[in-house]
C-alpha positions in Angstrom: 125.5 96.4 137.8 127.7 97.6 135.0 124.7 98.9 133.0 123.5 101.0 135.9 127.0 102.4 136.4 127.2 103.4 132.8 123.7 104.9 132.9 124.6 107.0 136.0 127.9 108.3 134.5 126.3 109.3 131.2 123.2 110.7 132.8 125.2 113.0 135.0 126.4 114.8 131.9 123.1 114.9 130.0 121.0 115.3 133.1 122.9 118.4 134.2 122.2 120.0 130.8 118.5 119.0 131.1 118.2 120.7 134.5 120.0 123.8 133.2 117.3 124.7 130.7 114.8 127.2 132.0 111.1 126.2 132.2 108.9 127.3 129.3 106.0 129.6 129.5 103.0 127.4 128.3 100.8 130.3 127.4 103.5 132.0 125.4 104.0 128.7 123.5 100.3 128.5 122.7 100.3 132.1 121.6 103.4 132.0 119.4 104.7 128.6 118.5 101.3 126.9 117.9 100.1 129.4 115.3 103.4 129.2 113.5 103.1 125.4 113.2 99.5 125.7 112.2 100.2 128.1 109.4 102.7 125.8 107.8 100.4 122.8 107.5 98.6 122.9 104.2 96.4 120.3 102.5 97.7 119.2 99.1 95.8 120.4 96.0 95.0 118.2 93.0 94.3 118.7 89.3 90.5 118.7 88.6 90.5 115.4 86.8 88.7 112.2 87.8 89.9 108.7 87.0 87.0 106.3 87.6 88.1 102.7 88.3 85.5 101.1 86.1 86.4 103.2 83.1 89.6 101.1 83.0 88.3 97.6 84.0 85.3 95.5 84.8 83.6 94.4 88.0 84.3 90.7 88.2 81.8 88.1 89.5 84.3 86.0 91.4 84.4 87.1 95.0 88.1 86.2 95.4 89.2 88.3 92.4 91.9 90.7 93.2 91.7 94.3 91.9 95.3 95.0 92.8 96.6 95.5 89.3 93.7 97.5 88.1 93.8 99.9 91.0 97.5 100.4 90.8 97.3 100.8 87.0 94.8 103.7 87.3 96.9 105.3 90.0 100.0 105.1 87.8 98.1 106.6 84.9 96.7 109.4 86.9 100.1 110.4 88.3 101.8 110.2 84.9 99.2 112.5 83.4 99.6 115.2 86.1 97.4 113.9 88.8 93.8 114.1 90.0 91.3 111.8 91.8 91.3 108.0 91.4 87.7 107.1 92.3 86.8 103.8 94.0 83.1 103.3 93.4 80.5 101.8 95.7 81.0 98.1 96.4 83.6 95.8 97.9 87.0 95.6 96.2 89.3 92.8 97.3 92.9 93.8 96.7 96.5 93.4 97.5 98.8 96.3 98.4 98.0 99.7 96.8 100.9 102.0 96.0 100.1 105.8 95.9 102.0 108.0 93.6 102.6 111.8 93.5 99.6 114.1 92.8 97.0 111.4 93.3 94.0 111.6 95.6 92.7 108.1 96.2 89.0 108.8 96.7 86.6 106.2 98.1 83.0 107.0 97.4 80.4 106.4 100.2 79.7 102.7 100.3 83.0 101.8 98.8 85.3 99.3 100.6 88.8 98.4 99.9 89.2 95.0 101.5 92.8 93.7 101.7 93.7 90.1 101.2 95.5 88.1 103.8 97.5 86.2 101.2 101.1 87.2 102.1 102.4 86.2 98.7 100.7 89.4 97.4 102.8 91.7 99.5 106.3 92.4 98.2 109.0 93.5 100.6 109.5 97.2 100.8 111.6 99.6 103.0 109.8 100.5 106.2 110.2 100.6 109.9 108.7 98.0 112.3 108.3 99.3 115.8 110.9 101.9 115.1 113.5 99.5 113.5 114.5 99.8 109.9 113.9 96.8 107.7 112.4 95.4 104.5 109.0 93.9 105.3 105.6 93.2 103.8 104.4 96.2 102.0 101.8 98.2 104.0 98.4 97.7 102.6 98.4 101.3 101.3 102.0 102.5 100.7 103.8 105.5 99.2 107.6 106.0 99.0 109.2 109.3 98.3 106.1 110.8 96.8 104.6 114.3 97.1 101.0 115.6 97.2 99.1 112.4 98.0 95.7 111.9 99.6 93.2 109.3 100.7 89.7 110.8 101.0 86.0 110.1 100.9 83.3 108.5 103.0 84.4 104.9 102.1 86.1 102.2 104.2 89.6 100.8 104.2 89.3 97.3 105.7 92.6 95.4 106.6 90.6 92.2 106.9 92.4 91.2 110.1 90.7 89.2 112.8 91.4 86.3 115.2 92.0 83.9 112.2 93.6 86.3 109.7 96.8 88.3 110.3 96.5 88.8 114.1 97.6 85.2 114.9 101.0 86.1 113.3 103.5 86.7 116.1 106.6 88.7 115.5 107.9 87.6 118.9 108.2 83.9 117.9 107.8 83.7 114.1 105.2 81.5 112.6 104.4 78.0 113.8 105.8 76.4 110.8 108.5 73.8 111.4 110.9 74.7 108.6 110.9 78.4 109.7 110.5 78.0 113.4 113.9 79.5 114.2 113.4 82.5 111.9 111.7 84.6 114.6 111.0 88.2 113.7 110.9 90.9 116.4 113.8 89.6 118.6 115.9 89.0 115.5 115.2 92.6 114.2 116.1 93.9 117.6 119.4 92.0 117.5 120.1 93.4 114.0 119.3 96.9 115.3 121.6 96.6 118.3 124.5 95.2 116.2 124.1 97.7 113.3 123.3 95.1 110.6 122.9 97.1 107.3 119.3 97.7 106.4 119.7 96.1 103.0 120.4 92.8 104.9 117.3 93.0 107.1 114.9 91.1 104.9 111.8 90.0 106.8 108.6 88.6 105.1 107.5 85.0 105.2 108.2 83.2 108.4 109.0 86.2 110.5 105.5 87.1 111.7 105.9 90.8 111.0 102.4 92.1 110.2 102.1 95.1 107.8 100.7 98.5 108.6 97.3 99.5 107.0 98.4 103.0 105.7 102.0 104.1 105.7 103.3 107.0 103.5 107.1 106.9 103.8 109.5 109.8 103.1 106.6 111.8 101.6 105.6 115.4 101.6 102.1 116.9 101.6 99.9 114.1 102.8 96.2 114.2 103.5 94.1 111.4 105.0 90.5 112.6 105.4 87.0 111.3 106.2 87.6 107.6 105.6 86.8 104.8 108.0 89.7 102.4 108.8 89.0 99.0 110.2 90.7 95.7 111.2 94.3 96.6 110.6 96.9 93.8 110.8 99.3 96.2 112.7 99.4 99.9 113.2 96.6 101.7 111.3 98.1 105.0 110.1 101.9 105.2 110.2 103.3 108.3 108.5 107.1 107.7 108.4 109.7 110.4 107.7 107.1 112.6 106.3 106.5 116.4 106.2 103.3 118.3 106.2 100.7 115.7 107.1 97.0 116.1 107.8 94.8 113.3 109.3 91.3 114.7 109.5 87.9 113.3 110.3 88.9 109.7 110.1 87.2 106.9 112.1 89.5 104.2 113.4 88.3 101.0 114.9 91.0 98.3 115.5 91.2 96.1 118.5 94.0 93.8 117.3 97.5 93.4 118.8 99.8 96.4 118.3 96.7 98.1 116.9 97.8 101.7 117.3 95.6 104.3 115.7 97.9 107.0 114.3 101.7 106.9 114.8 103.6 109.7 113.1 107.3 108.7 113.2 110.1 111.1 112.5 107.6 113.5 111.0 107.5 117.2 110.9 104.4 119.5 110.9 101.5 117.1 111.5 97.8 118.0 112.2 95.5 115.3 113.6 92.0 116.7 114.1 88.3 115.6 114.4 89.2 111.9 114.5 87.7 109.0 116.4 89.9 106.3 117.9 88.9 102.9 119.3 92.1 100.8 119.4 93.8 97.8 120.8 96.8 99.8 121.7 97.7 103.5 121.8 95.3 105.9 120.0 98.0 108.3 118.9 101.6 107.5 119.6 104.4 109.7 118.4 107.6 107.9 117.4 111.1 108.7 116.1 113.0 105.3 115.9 114.1 102.7 118.3 117.5 102.5 120.0 120.5 102.4 117.7 118.5 102.9 114.5 116.7 106.0 115.9 119.8 107.5 117.4 121.9 107.1 114.3 119.2 108.5 112.0 118.7 111.4 114.5 115.5 112.5 112.9 113.1 113.8 115.5 109.4 114.1 115.3 108.4 117.7 115.8 105.6 120.2 115.6 102.5 118.0 116.0 99.0 119.4 116.7 96.1 117.2 117.9 92.7 118.7 118.5 89.0 117.9 118.6 89.5 114.1 118.7 87.6 111.4 120.6 89.5 108.6 122.2 87.7 105.5 123.4 89.6 102.3 124.1 93.4 102.2 124.0 96.6 101.9 126.1 96.9 105.7 125.9 95.0 108.6 124.4 97.9 110.9 123.4 101.3 109.2 123.7 104.9 109.9 123.1 107.1 106.8 122.7 108.3 104.3 123.4 110.3 104.2 120.1 111.4 107.8 120.5 115.2 107.7 120.2 115.4 110.5 117.6 113.7 112.8 120.1 110.5 114.9 120.0 109.7 118.6 120.3 106.5 120.6 120.2 103.2 118.8 120.8 100.0 120.9 121.1 96.9 118.9 122.1 93.6 120.5 122.9 89.8 120.1 123.0 89.7 116.3 123.1 87.4 113.9 124.9 88.4 110.5 126.2 86.2 108.0 128.0 86.4 104.2 128.5 87.1 101.6 131.2 89.5 100.2 128.6 91.4 103.5 128.2 94.5 103.0 130.3 96.0 106.6 130.3 95.2 110.0 129.0 98.6 111.6 128.5 101.5 109.1 128.3 105.2 109.4 127.9 107.1 106.1 127.8 110.8 105.5 127.2 113.8 103.9 128.8 117.6 104.0 129.0 118.0 102.0 125.7 116.5 104.9 123.7 118.2 108.2 124.4 116.8 111.3 122.9 115.2 114.4 124.3 111.4 114.7 124.7 110.4 118.3 125.3 107.8 121.0 125.0 104.5 119.2 125.4 101.4 121.3 125.9 98.0 119.7 126.6 94.8 121.6 127.5 91.0 121.4 127.7 90.6 117.6 127.9 87.4 116.0 129.2 87.9 112.5 130.6 85.0 110.2 131.7 87.2 107.5 133.1 90.5 105.8 132.5 92.0 102.7 134.0 95.4 103.9 135.3 96.5 107.5 135.3 95.5 110.9 133.8 99.2 111.7 133.2 101.9 109.0 133.1 105.6 109.7 132.6 107.7 106.5 132.6 111.4 106.4 132.0 111.7 102.7 133.0 109.3 101.3 130.4 110.0 97.7 129.3 112.6 97.0 132.0 113.4 93.5 130.6 114.3 94.8 127.1 117.7 93.4 126.0 119.7 96.4 124.9 122.6 98.8 125.8 121.2 100.9 128.6 123.7 103.7 128.5 121.4 106.1 126.7 119.2 107.8 129.3 116.5 110.0 127.7 115.5 113.4 128.9 111.9 114.6 129.5 111.3 118.2 130.1 108.8 121.0 129.7 105.5 119.1 129.9 102.4 121.1 130.8 98.8 120.1 131.2 96.0 122.6 131.8 92.3 122.2 132.4 91.9 118.5 132.3 88.9 117.0 134.1 88.5 113.4 134.9 85.8 111.4 136.7 87.5 108.1 137.5 91.1 106.7 137.5 93.5 104.8 139.7 96.0 107.7 139.9 95.9 111.3 139.0 99.6 111.8 138.2 102.1 108.9 138.0 105.8 109.5 137.3 108.6 106.9 137.3 112.0 108.5 136.9 115.5 107.0 137.1 116.8 106.2 140.6 120.4 107.1 139.5 119.9 110.6 138.0 117.3 113.3 137.6 116.3 113.5 133.9 112.7 114.7 134.3 112.2 118.4 134.8 109.7 121.3 134.4 106.4 119.4 134.6 103.4 121.6 135.3 99.8 120.6 136.2 97.4 123.5 136.2 93.7 124.0 136.7 92.9 120.3 136.8 90.1 118.4 138.5 90.6 114.7 138.9 87.7 113.0 140.7 87.1 109.3 141.5 90.9 108.9 142.0 91.5 105.7 144.0 95.2 106.1 145.0 96.1 109.7 144.6 99.4 110.5 142.9 102.4 108.3 142.7 105.9 109.7 141.9 109.1 107.6 142.2 112.7 108.2 141.1 114.3 111.5 140.6 112.7 114.6 139.1 112.9 118.4 139.4 110.4 121.3 139.1 107.3 119.1 139.1 104.7 121.7 140.2 100.9 122.1 140.4 98.5 125.0 140.6 94.8 124.7 141.2 95.0 120.9 141.1 92.0 119.3 142.8 91.9 115.5 143.5 88.6 114.2 144.8 87.6 117.8 145.5 90.7 118.6 147.6 93.3 121.2 146.6 96.7 119.7 146.1 99.4 122.2 147.0 102.5 120.1 146.0 103.4 116.8 144.4 
């Protein structure tokens, strides 16, 4: 096939470069690079001034009353006066999209719930990315664009209001089941616009396209904190920092079992800390992104320098994931001291991409992970993800320098599963150290081409594995 021939030709060039790089020393990375990243990540600070919501408006008796204007008015005032805390008091507050501004900490008191309406007319089109593709779509329920020093904190709840009858039935694969807009399908059309390089200003989605909005998505922002809140029933991805720098997600509780219900997806972000969080999701718990196909390659903005620690992952397609929209590349993941356990957790460490994407994924370090059970594999590297995707397959990605250390697991189908390209070797320097995988049904499964995949003190079902 022509696509395979192109893939093989290009991969010879990039693959040779991939193999030429020497393997990293994981311990040296933990001792030097990790503390450098950690030292740069700082929580934003705010002026000591509170703006209480009910000082600027009244609680209404009507259950369907929207507090959108009031909440955004107080945020605007707080920001214009130098910043501080906008306090949402105890109670349920039905609202449309909330827009954060610089120097504002949106603080939800314990017992406070921001409940978002499913009335799509309340959501203006804003610039965003949808599964790694640039477009104008419904505003995320909490949105910020090109702002600095912003936060969402407190013991309250952010409820996207999505369920089997609200938001989730919208399908971006086929548009809405409305006769007059039945041909205005969303995701396939956006993929076509992406492949053809249609200008972003012409990519207007919204009504009829079935493109559900994110719950929280700061975009092109610096100094972001999301702390202690509970996030429920998102229409789409729950937390989606996009093109941001210096981001902390700490102590949040995420439960969302809807379609595309990823927990936290930093995309083309730099210096990110995710710690002490709970994930129970309908898709990946944490998935690192950097744009899809042409959009991601042309932007060329990698995600880099991400720390994940002390988190608990329950249900999800993957616990800690890179991809699949990773065309801008990724460098430096440090993940440690996490626990994962569920028959509905498919994988623990997952890298997924394909020859539509391009990009280099490198320098991934994972250690000290306790796994009860997972459905498929403890570690899964897949370069042939979504094989039926319609795209130009002449951009083979590179995966290198991936090291896992001291992972214990009690039940899984595979220990390690790797699917590389058949045409060229673009996977190299993979290390599995000091790991004990018990209850493994089918051992390890490695297909395609790879180089320097090694193990040391790897035990599967109690037996030492000397080579993979």
